[in-house]
PDB file with SEQRES, HELIX, SHEET and CRYST1 records, atoms N, CA, C and O in Angstrom:
SEQRES   1 A   68  MET PRO LEU PRO MET TYR LEU THR ARG LEU ARG ASN ALA          
SEQRES   2 A   68  ILE SER ASP PHE HIS THR ALA LEU GLU GLN PHE LEU ASN          
SEQRES   3 A   68  TYR GLN ILE ALA LEU GLU GLU ASN GLU PRO LYS ARG ILE          
SEQRES   4 A   68  LEU TYR LEU ALA VAL PRO LEU ASP THR TYR GLN THR LEU          
SEQRES   5 A   68  HIS PHE PHE ARG HIS VAL LEU LEU LYS LEU GLN TYR LYS          
SEQRES   6 A   68  ASP ILE LYS                                                  
HELIX    1 AA1 LEU A    3  ASN A   34  1                                  32    
HELIX    2 AA2 LEU A   46  ILE A   67  1                                  22    
CRYST1    1.000    1.000    1.000  90.00  90.00  90.00 P 1           1          
ATOM      1  N   MET A   1       0.857  -1.172   0.000  1.00  0.00           N  
ATOM      2  CA  MET A   1       0.000   0.000   0.000  1.00  0.00           C  
ATOM      3  C   MET A   1       0.903   1.235   0.000  1.00  0.00           C  
ATOM      4  O   MET A   1       1.817   1.323   0.820  1.00  0.00           O  
ATOM      5  N   PRO A   2       0.664   2.193  -0.905  1.00  0.00           N  
ATOM      6  CA  PRO A   2       1.470   3.420  -0.927  1.00  0.00           C  
ATOM      7  C   PRO A   2       1.310   4.197   0.376  1.00  0.00           C  
ATOM      8  O   PRO A   2       0.246   4.190   0.995  1.00  0.00           O  
ATOM      9  N   LEU A   3       2.376   4.858   0.774  1.00  0.00           N  
ATOM     10  CA  LEU A   3       2.383   5.583   2.049  1.00  0.00           C  
ATOM     11  C   LEU A   3       1.263   6.615   2.161  1.00  0.00           C  
ATOM     12  O   LEU A   3       0.583   6.635   3.186  1.00  0.00           O  
ATOM     13  N   PRO A   4       1.029   7.484   1.152  1.00  0.00           N  
ATOM     14  CA  PRO A   4      -0.067   8.459   1.301  1.00  0.00           C  
ATOM     15  C   PRO A   4      -1.427   7.795   1.537  1.00  0.00           C  
ATOM     16  O   PRO A   4      -2.239   8.290   2.318  1.00  0.00           O  
ATOM     17  N   MET A   5      -1.666   6.669   0.854  1.00  0.00           N  
ATOM     18  CA  MET A   5      -2.930   5.963   1.043  1.00  0.00           C  
ATOM     19  C   MET A   5      -3.007   5.385   2.463  1.00  0.00           C  
ATOM     20  O   MET A   5      -4.057   5.429   3.103  1.00  0.00           O  
ATOM     21  N   TYR A   6      -1.891   4.849   2.939  1.00  0.00           N  
ATOM     22  CA  TYR A   6      -1.857   4.293   4.293  1.00  0.00           C  
ATOM     23  C   TYR A   6      -2.098   5.393   5.328  1.00  0.00           C  
ATOM     24  O   TYR A   6      -2.853   5.195   6.280  1.00  0.00           O  
ATOM     25  N   LEU A   7      -1.461   6.547   5.145  1.00  0.00           N  
ATOM     26  CA  LEU A   7      -1.634   7.646   6.106  1.00  0.00           C  
ATOM     27  C   LEU A   7      -3.077   8.144   6.127  1.00  0.00           C  
ATOM     28  O   LEU A   7      -3.603   8.477   7.189  1.00  0.00           O  
ATOM     29  N   THR A   8      -3.711   8.196   4.977  1.00  0.00           N  
ATOM     30  CA  THR A   8      -5.126   8.586   4.916  1.00  0.00           C  
ATOM     31  C   THR A   8      -5.973   7.562   5.660  1.00  0.00           C  
ATOM     32  O   THR A   8      -6.861   7.922   6.434  1.00  0.00           O  
ATOM     33  N   ARG A   9      -5.697   6.296   5.423  1.00  0.00           N  
ATOM     34  CA  ARG A   9      -6.446   5.237   6.107  1.00  0.00           C  
ATOM     35  C   ARG A   9      -6.231   5.310   7.617  1.00  0.00           C  
ATOM     36  O   ARG A   9      -7.167   5.115   8.393  1.00  0.00           O  
ATOM     37  N   LEU A  10      -5.005   5.588   8.026  1.00  0.00           N  
ATOM     38  CA  LEU A  10      -4.695   5.701   9.444  1.00  0.00           C  
ATOM     39  C   LEU A  10      -5.415   6.885  10.068  1.00  0.00           C  
ATOM     40  O   LEU A  10      -5.971   6.763  11.160  1.00  0.00           O  
ATOM     41  N   ARG A  11      -5.412   8.030   9.393  1.00  0.00           N  
ATOM     42  CA  ARG A  11      -6.126   9.213   9.918  1.00  0.00           C  
ATOM     43  C   ARG A  11      -7.614   8.930  10.061  1.00  0.00           C  
ATOM     44  O   ARG A  11      -8.227   9.304  11.061  1.00  0.00           O  
ATOM     45  N   ASN A  12      -8.195   8.271   9.064  1.00  0.00           N  
ATOM     46  CA  ASN A  12      -9.617   7.929   9.136  1.00  0.00           C  
ATOM     47  C   ASN A  12      -9.895   6.972  10.276  1.00  0.00           C  
ATOM     48  O   ASN A  12     -10.896   7.117  10.978  1.00  0.00           O  
ATOM     49  N   ALA A  13      -9.017   5.990  10.470  1.00  0.00           N  
ATOM     50  CA  ALA A  13      -9.202   5.020  11.552  1.00  0.00           C  
ATOM     51  C   ALA A  13      -9.115   5.704  12.910  1.00  0.00           C  
ATOM     52  O   ALA A  13      -9.908   5.418  13.807  1.00  0.00           O  
ATOM     53  N   ILE A  14      -8.164   6.595  13.056  1.00  0.00           N  
ATOM     54  CA  ILE A  14      -8.019   7.313  14.331  1.00  0.00           C  
ATOM     55  C   ILE A  14      -9.239   8.196  14.577  1.00  0.00           C  
ATOM     56  O   ILE A  14      -9.732   8.269  15.702  1.00  0.00           O  
ATOM     57  N   SER A  15      -9.723   8.855  13.553  1.00  0.00           N  
ATOM     58  CA  SER A  15     -10.922   9.686  13.684  1.00  0.00           C  
ATOM     59  C   SER A  15     -12.135   8.838  14.068  1.00  0.00           C  
ATOM     60  O   SER A  15     -12.902   9.214  14.954  1.00  0.00           O  
ATOM     61  N   ASP A  16     -12.307   7.694  13.402  1.00  0.00           N  
ATOM     62  CA  ASP A  16     -13.417   6.786  13.732  1.00  0.00           C  
ATOM     63  C   ASP A  16     -13.312   6.306  15.172  1.00  0.00           C  
ATOM     64  O   ASP A  16     -14.312   6.233  15.886  1.00  0.00           O  
ATOM     65  N   PHE A  17     -12.097   5.982  15.593  1.00  0.00           N  
ATOM     66  CA  PHE A  17     -11.894   5.511  16.960  1.00  0.00           C  
ATOM     67  C   PHE A  17     -12.235   6.603  17.970  1.00  0.00           C  
ATOM     68  O   PHE A  17     -12.898   6.332  18.970  1.00  0.00           O  
ATOM     69  N   HIS A  18     -11.793   7.821  17.722  1.00  0.00           N  
ATOM     70  CA  HIS A  18     -12.093   8.920  18.651  1.00  0.00           C  
ATOM     71  C   HIS A  18     -13.592   9.187  18.737  1.00  0.00           C  
ATOM     72  O   HIS A  18     -14.112   9.464  19.818  1.00  0.00           O  
ATOM     73  N   THR A  19     -14.279   9.106  17.621  1.00  0.00           N  
ATOM     74  CA  THR A  19     -15.730   9.285  17.615  1.00  0.00           C  
ATOM     75  C   THR A  19     -16.400   8.191  18.448  1.00  0.00           C  
ATOM     76  O   THR A  19     -17.276   8.473  19.265  1.00  0.00           O  
ATOM     77  N   ALA A  20     -15.985   6.954  18.236  1.00  0.00           N  
ATOM     78  CA  ALA A  20     -16.559   5.835  18.987  1.00  0.00           C  
ATOM     79  C   ALA A  20     -16.247   5.967  20.471  1.00  0.00           C  
ATOM     80  O   ALA A  20     -17.107   5.704  21.313  1.00  0.00           O  
ATOM     81  N   LEU A  21     -15.026   6.373  20.798  1.00  0.00           N  
ATOM     82  CA  LEU A  21     -14.642   6.519  22.204  1.00  0.00           C  
ATOM     83  C   LEU A  21     -15.443   7.618  22.883  1.00  0.00           C  
ATOM     84  O   LEU A  21     -15.862   7.467  24.030  1.00  0.00           O  
ATOM     85  N   GLU A  22     -15.658   8.722  22.180  1.00  0.00           N  
ATOM     86  CA  GLU A  22     -16.460   9.817  22.738  1.00  0.00           C  
ATOM     87  C   GLU A  22     -17.887   9.346  23.040  1.00  0.00           C  
ATOM     88  O   GLU A  22     -18.435   9.648  24.100  1.00  0.00           O  
ATOM     89  N   GLN A  23     -18.475   8.612  22.111  1.00  0.00           N  
ATOM     90  CA  GLN A  23     -19.823   8.077  22.333  1.00  0.00           C  
ATOM     91  C   GLN A  23     -19.820   7.088  23.498  1.00  0.00           C  
ATOM     92  O   GLN A  23     -20.730   7.098  24.327  1.00  0.00           O  
ATOM     93  N   PHE A  24     -18.805   6.242  23.557  1.00  0.00           N  
ATOM     94  CA  PHE A  24     -18.686   5.267  24.640  1.00  0.00           C  
ATOM     95  C   PHE A  24     -18.648   5.977  25.991  1.00  0.00           C  
ATOM     96  O   PHE A  24     -19.365   5.589  26.913  1.00  0.00           O  
ATOM     97  N   LEU A  25     -17.826   7.003  26.115  1.00  0.00           N  
ATOM     98  CA  LEU A  25     -17.701   7.723  27.393  1.00  0.00           C  
ATOM     99  C   LEU A  25     -19.010   8.413  27.773  1.00  0.00           C  
ATOM    100  O   LEU A  25     -19.375   8.445  28.949  1.00  0.00           O  
ATOM    101  N   ASN A  26     -19.713   8.961  26.795  1.00  0.00           N  
ATOM    102  CA  ASN A  26     -21.009   9.579  27.088  1.00  0.00           C  
ATOM    103  C   ASN A  26     -22.012   8.549  27.602  1.00  0.00           C  
ATOM    104  O   ASN A  26     -22.711   8.794  28.585  1.00  0.00           O  
ATOM    105  N   TYR A  27     -22.080   7.395  26.935  1.00  0.00           N  
ATOM    106  CA  TYR A  27     -22.994   6.335  27.382  1.00  0.00           C  
ATOM    107  C   TYR A  27     -22.591   5.814  28.758  1.00  0.00           C  
ATOM    108  O   TYR A  27     -23.449   5.523  29.592  1.00  0.00           O  
ATOM    109  N   GLN A  28     -21.295   5.697  28.992  1.00  0.00           N  
ATOM    110  CA  GLN A  28     -20.817   5.189  30.268  1.00  0.00           C  
ATOM    111  C   GLN A  28     -21.261   6.095  31.418  1.00  0.00           C  
ATOM    112  O   GLN A  28     -21.702   5.612  32.461  1.00  0.00           O  
ATOM    113  N   ILE A  29     -21.147   7.384  31.226  1.00  0.00           N  
ATOM    114  CA  ILE A  29     -21.576   8.341  32.255  1.00  0.00           C  
ATOM    115  C   ILE A  29     -23.076   8.196  32.518  1.00  0.00           C  
ATOM    116  O   ILE A  29     -23.505   8.186  33.672  1.00  0.00           O  
ATOM    117  N   ALA A  30     -23.873   8.082  31.449  1.00  0.00           N  
ATOM    118  CA  ALA A  30     -25.321   7.947  31.604  1.00  0.00           C  
ATOM    119  C   ALA A  30     -25.685   6.629  32.283  1.00  0.00           C  
ATOM    120  O   ALA A  30     -26.569   6.594  33.138  1.00  0.00           O  
ATOM    121  N   LEU A  31     -25.007   5.553  31.906  1.00  0.00           N  
ATOM    122  CA  LEU A  31     -25.328   4.250  32.498  1.00  0.00           C  
ATOM    123  C   LEU A  31     -24.917   4.152  33.963  1.00  0.00           C  
ATOM    124  O   LEU A  31     -25.569   3.452  34.738  1.00  0.00           O  
ATOM    125  N   GLU A  32     -23.858   4.834  34.350  1.00  0.00           N  
ATOM    126  CA  GLU A  32     -23.426   4.792  35.747  1.00  0.00           C  
ATOM    127  C   GLU A  32     -24.510   5.303  36.683  1.00  0.00           C  
ATOM    128  O   GLU A  32     -24.609   4.857  37.826  1.00  0.00           O  
ATOM    129  N   GLU A  33     -25.316   6.227  36.205  1.00  0.00           N  
ATOM    130  CA  GLU A  33     -26.408   6.766  37.006  1.00  0.00           C  
ATOM    131  C   GLU A  33     -27.569   5.774  37.124  1.00  0.00           C  
ATOM    132  O   GLU A  33     -28.110   5.575  38.211  1.00  0.00           O  
ATOM    133  N   ASN A  34     -27.942   5.162  36.019  1.00  0.00           N  
ATOM    134  CA  ASN A  34     -29.149   4.336  35.978  1.00  0.00           C  
ATOM    135  C   ASN A  34     -28.900   2.841  36.139  1.00  0.00           C  
ATOM    136  O   ASN A  34     -29.708   2.147  36.756  1.00  0.00           O  
ATOM    137  N   GLU A  35     -27.810   2.341  35.601  1.00  0.00           N  
ATOM    138  CA  GLU A  35     -27.519   0.906  35.650  1.00  0.00           C  
ATOM    139  C   GLU A  35     -26.023   0.690  35.878  1.00  0.00           C  
ATOM    140  O   GLU A  35     -25.304   0.292  34.962  1.00  0.00           O  
ATOM    141  N   PRO A  36     -25.553   0.954  37.104  1.00  0.00           N  
ATOM    142  CA  PRO A  36     -24.116   0.925  37.368  1.00  0.00           C  
ATOM    143  C   PRO A  36     -23.455  -0.449  37.184  1.00  0.00           C  
ATOM    144  O   PRO A  36     -22.239  -0.519  37.007  1.00  0.00           O  
ATOM    145  N   LYS A  37     -24.221  -1.529  37.222  1.00  0.00           N  
ATOM    146  CA  LYS A  37     -23.628  -2.860  37.073  1.00  0.00           C  
ATOM    147  C   LYS A  37     -23.535  -3.313  35.615  1.00  0.00           C  
ATOM    148  O   LYS A  37     -22.916  -4.333  35.312  1.00  0.00           O  
ATOM    149  N   ARG A  38     -24.151  -2.552  34.723  1.00  0.00           N  
ATOM    150  CA  ARG A  38     -24.130  -2.938  33.307  1.00  0.00           C  
ATOM    151  C   ARG A  38     -22.732  -2.725  32.728  1.00  0.00           C  
ATOM    152  O   ARG A  38     -22.080  -1.717  33.001  1.00  0.00           O  
ATOM    153  N   ILE A  39     -22.286  -3.684  31.931  1.00  0.00           N  
ATOM    154  CA  ILE A  39     -20.985  -3.591  31.269  1.00  0.00           C  
ATOM    155  C   ILE A  39     -21.188  -3.011  29.870  1.00  0.00           C  
ATOM    156  O   ILE A  39     -22.025  -3.485  29.101  1.00  0.00           O  
ATOM    157  N   LEU A  40     -20.420  -1.995  29.560  1.00  0.00           N  
ATOM    158  CA  LEU A  40     -20.512  -1.346  28.265  1.00  0.00           C  
ATOM    159  C   LEU A  40     -19.268  -1.709  27.453  1.00  0.00           C  
ATOM    160  O   LEU A  40     -18.149  -1.656  27.962  1.00  0.00           O  
ATOM    161  N   TYR A  41     -19.472  -2.075  26.201  1.00  0.00           N  
ATOM    162  CA  TYR A  41     -18.366  -2.456  25.323  1.00  0.00           C  
ATOM    163  C   TYR A  41     -18.223  -1.429  24.212  1.00  0.00           C  
ATOM    164  O   TYR A  41     -19.202  -0.820  23.779  1.00  0.00           O  
ATOM    165  N   LEU A  42     -17.001  -1.246  23.761  1.00  0.00           N  
ATOM    166  CA  LEU A  42     -16.720  -0.352  22.643  1.00  0.00           C  
ATOM    167  C   LEU A  42     -16.554  -1.184  21.384  1.00  0.00           C  
ATOM    168  O   LEU A  42     -15.691  -2.060  21.321  1.00  0.00           O  
ATOM    169  N   ALA A  43     -17.372  -0.913  20.389  1.00  0.00           N  
ATOM    170  CA  ALA A  43     -17.286  -1.623  19.114  1.00  0.00           C  
ATOM    171  C   ALA A  43     -16.828  -0.647  18.037  1.00  0.00           C  
ATOM    172  O   ALA A  43     -17.317   0.479  17.946  1.00  0.00           O  
ATOM    173  N   VAL A  44     -15.886  -1.100  17.229  1.00  0.00           N  
ATOM    174  CA  VAL A  44     -15.413  -0.300  16.095  1.00  0.00           C  
ATOM    175  C   VAL A  44     -15.390  -1.196  14.865  1.00  0.00           C  
ATOM    176  O   VAL A  44     -15.298  -2.416  14.998  1.00  0.00           O  
ATOM    177  N   PRO A  45     -15.470  -0.617  13.668  1.00  0.00           N  
ATOM    178  CA  PRO A  45     -15.386  -1.441  12.463  1.00  0.00           C  
ATOM    179  C   PRO A  45     -14.073  -2.226  12.420  1.00  0.00           C  
ATOM    180  O   PRO A  45     -13.053  -1.769  12.935  1.00  0.00           O  
ATOM    181  N   LEU A  46     -14.106  -3.395  11.809  1.00  0.00           N  
ATOM    182  CA  LEU A  46     -12.942  -4.277  11.768  1.00  0.00           C  
ATOM    183  C   LEU A  46     -11.734  -3.588  11.142  1.00  0.00           C  
ATOM    184  O   LEU A  46     -10.625  -3.715  11.662  1.00  0.00           O  
ATOM    185  N   ASP A  47     -11.917  -2.866  10.048  1.00  0.00           N  
ATOM    186  CA  ASP A  47     -10.757  -2.217   9.415  1.00  0.00           C  
ATOM    187  C   ASP A  47     -10.158  -1.145  10.320  1.00  0.00           C  
ATOM    188  O   ASP A  47      -8.944  -0.940  10.309  1.00  0.00           O  
ATOM    189  N   THR A  48     -10.986  -0.461  11.102  1.00  0.00           N  
ATOM    190  CA  THR A  48     -10.480   0.512  12.073  1.00  0.00           C  
ATOM    191  C   THR A  48      -9.674  -0.199  13.143  1.00  0.00           C  
ATOM    192  O   THR A  48      -8.578   0.239  13.494  1.00  0.00           O  
ATOM    193  N   TYR A  49     -10.208  -1.287  13.660  1.00  0.00           N  
ATOM    194  CA  TYR A  49      -9.503  -2.054  14.688  1.00  0.00           C  
ATOM    195  C   TYR A  49      -8.161  -2.546  14.160  1.00  0.00           C  
ATOM    196  O   TYR A  49      -7.143  -2.416  14.841  1.00  0.00           O  
ATOM    197  N   GLN A  50      -8.150  -3.105  12.961  1.00  0.00           N  
ATOM    198  CA  GLN A  50      -6.916  -3.656  12.409  1.00  0.00           C  
ATOM    199  C   GLN A  50      -5.879  -2.563  12.185  1.00  0.00           C  
ATOM    200  O   GLN A  50      -4.699  -2.771  12.465  1.00  0.00           O  
ATOM    201  N   THR A  51      -6.295  -1.413  11.691  1.00  0.00           N  
ATOM    202  CA  THR A  51      -5.357  -0.311  11.480  1.00  0.00           C  
ATOM    203  C   THR A  51      -4.824   0.194  12.810  1.00  0.00           C  
ATOM    204  O   THR A  51      -3.619   0.398  12.954  1.00  0.00           O  
ATOM    205  N   LEU A  52      -5.702   0.397  13.780  1.00  0.00           N  
ATOM    206  CA  LEU A  52      -5.260   0.895  15.082  1.00  0.00           C  
ATOM    207  C   LEU A  52      -4.441  -0.149  15.828  1.00  0.00           C  
ATOM    208  O   LEU A  52      -3.524   0.204  16.570  1.00  0.00           O  
ATOM    209  N   HIS A  53      -4.757  -1.426  15.644  1.00  0.00           N  
ATOM    210  CA  HIS A  53      -3.997  -2.493  16.283  1.00  0.00           C  
ATOM    211  C   HIS A  53      -2.548  -2.443  15.803  1.00  0.00           C  
ATOM    212  O   HIS A  53      -1.620  -2.514  16.609  1.00  0.00           O  
ATOM    213  N   PHE A  54      -2.356  -2.319  14.486  1.00  0.00           N  
ATOM    214  CA  PHE A  54      -1.015  -2.202  13.927  1.00  0.00           C  
ATOM    215  C   PHE A  54      -0.349  -0.927  14.435  1.00  0.00           C  
ATOM    216  O   PHE A  54       0.809  -0.957  14.851  1.00  0.00           O  
ATOM    217  N   PHE A  55      -1.063   0.180  14.404  1.00  0.00           N  
ATOM    218  CA  PHE A  55      -0.525   1.467  14.827  1.00  0.00           C  
ATOM    219  C   PHE A  55      -0.111   1.421  16.301  1.00  0.00           C  
ATOM    220  O   PHE A  55       0.920   1.976  16.681  1.00  0.00           O  
ATOM    221  N   ARG A  56      -0.917   0.759  17.119  1.00  0.00           N  
ATOM    222  CA  ARG A  56      -0.604   0.656  18.545  1.00  0.00           C  
ATOM    223  C   ARG A  56       0.727  -0.039  18.760  1.00  0.00           C  
ATOM    224  O   ARG A  56       1.518   0.385  19.602  1.00  0.00           O  
ATOM    225  N   HIS A  57       0.984  -1.101  18.010  1.00  0.00           N  
ATOM    226  CA  HIS A  57       2.245  -1.816  18.164  1.00  0.00           C  
ATOM    227  C   HIS A  57       3.426  -0.943  17.745  1.00  0.00           C  
ATOM    228  O   HIS A  57       4.467  -0.957  18.402  1.00  0.00           O  
ATOM    229  N   VAL A  58       3.278  -0.194  16.675  1.00  0.00           N  
ATOM    230  CA  VAL A  58       4.341   0.709  16.236  1.00  0.00           C  
ATOM    231  C   VAL A  58       4.551   1.793  17.284  1.00  0.00           C  
ATOM    232  O   VAL A  58       5.689   2.098  17.641  1.00  0.00           O  
ATOM    233  N   LEU A  59       3.464   2.377  17.780  1.00  0.00           N  
ATOM    234  CA  LEU A  59       3.548   3.439  18.774  1.00  0.00           C  
ATOM    235  C   LEU A  59       4.193   2.940  20.059  1.00  0.00           C  
ATOM    236  O   LEU A  59       5.038   3.628  20.632  1.00  0.00           O  
ATOM    237  N   LEU A  60       3.808   1.755  20.519  1.00  0.00           N  
ATOM    238  CA  LEU A  60       4.403   1.206  21.736  1.00  0.00           C  
ATOM    239  C   LEU A  60       5.898   0.985  21.570  1.00  0.00           C  
ATOM    240  O   LEU A  60       6.666   1.247  22.496  1.00  0.00           O  
ATOM    241  N   LYS A  61       6.321   0.509  20.408  1.00  0.00           N  
ATOM    242  CA  LYS A  61       7.751   0.317  20.164  1.00  0.00           C  
ATOM    243  C   LYS A  61       8.488   1.645  20.215  1.00  0.00           C  
ATOM    244  O   LYS A  61       9.580   1.731  20.778  1.00  0.00           O  
ATOM    245  N   LEU A  62       7.895   2.685  19.625  1.00  0.00           N  
ATOM    246  CA  LEU A  62       8.531   3.994  19.649  1.00  0.00           C  
ATOM    247  C   LEU A  62       8.604   4.556  21.071  1.00  0.00           C  
ATOM    248  O   LEU A  62       9.610   5.152  21.455  1.00  0.00           O  
ATOM    249  N   GLN A  63       7.539   4.364  21.845  1.00  0.00           N  
ATOM    250  CA  GLN A  63       7.535   4.838  23.221  1.00  0.00           C  
ATOM    251  C   GLN A  63       8.571   4.094  24.055  1.00  0.00           C  
ATOM    252  O   GLN A  63       9.275   4.700  24.863  1.00  0.00           O  
ATOM    253  N   TYR A  64       8.663   2.790  23.860  1.00  0.00           N  
ATOM    254  CA  TYR A  64       9.625   1.988  24.598  1.00  0.00           C  
ATOM    255  C   TYR A  64      11.043   2.417  24.243  1.00  0.00           C  
ATOM    256  O   TYR A  64      11.916   2.486  25.108  1.00  0.00           O  
ATOM    257  N   LYS A  65      11.264   2.704  22.965  1.00  0.00           N  
ATOM    258  CA  LYS A  65      12.577   3.147  22.497  1.00  0.00           C  
ATOM    259  C   LYS A  65      12.953   4.469  23.185  1.00  0.00           C  
ATOM    260  O   LYS A  65      14.106   4.659  23.570  1.00  0.00           O  
ATOM    261  N   ASP A  66      11.984   5.379  23.340  1.00  0.00           N  
ATOM    262  CA  ASP A  66      12.254   6.679  23.983  1.00  0.00           C  
ATOM    263  C   ASP A  66      12.548   6.537  25.471  1.00  0.00           C  
ATOM    264  O   ASP A  66      13.281   7.346  26.040  1.00  0.00           O  
ATOM    265  N   ILE A  67      11.977   5.504  26.107  1.00  0.00           N  
ATOM    266  CA  ILE A  67      12.185   5.308  27.548  1.00  0.00           C  
ATOM    267  C   ILE A  67      13.597   4.816  27.825  1.00  0.00           C  
ATOM    268  O   ILE A  67      14.198   5.180  28.836  1.00  0.00           O  
ATOM    269  N   LYS A  68      14.124   3.994  26.937  1.00  0.00           N  
ATOM    270  CA  LYS A  68      15.474   3.432  27.131  1.00  0.00           C  
ATOM    271  C   LYS A  68      16.525   4.470  27.179  1.00  0.00           C  
ATOM    272  O   LYS A  68      17.704   4.150  27.336  1.00  0.00           O  
TER     273      LYS A  68                                                      
END                                                                             
């Protein structure tokens, strides 16, 4: 995959993830009031998960490298 296409896909995946996370946090706050024992799960599209999963591993390696 060409780098510009990959970067666009990565930006879209990160944006999708942030949108989903924002909705998750809003629902979590509302549920804590009414149904505190209910477990809330975050669902994202598979391609978003796969892109972020790869990105997370790269990011963790870079962070670990900076700590050393």
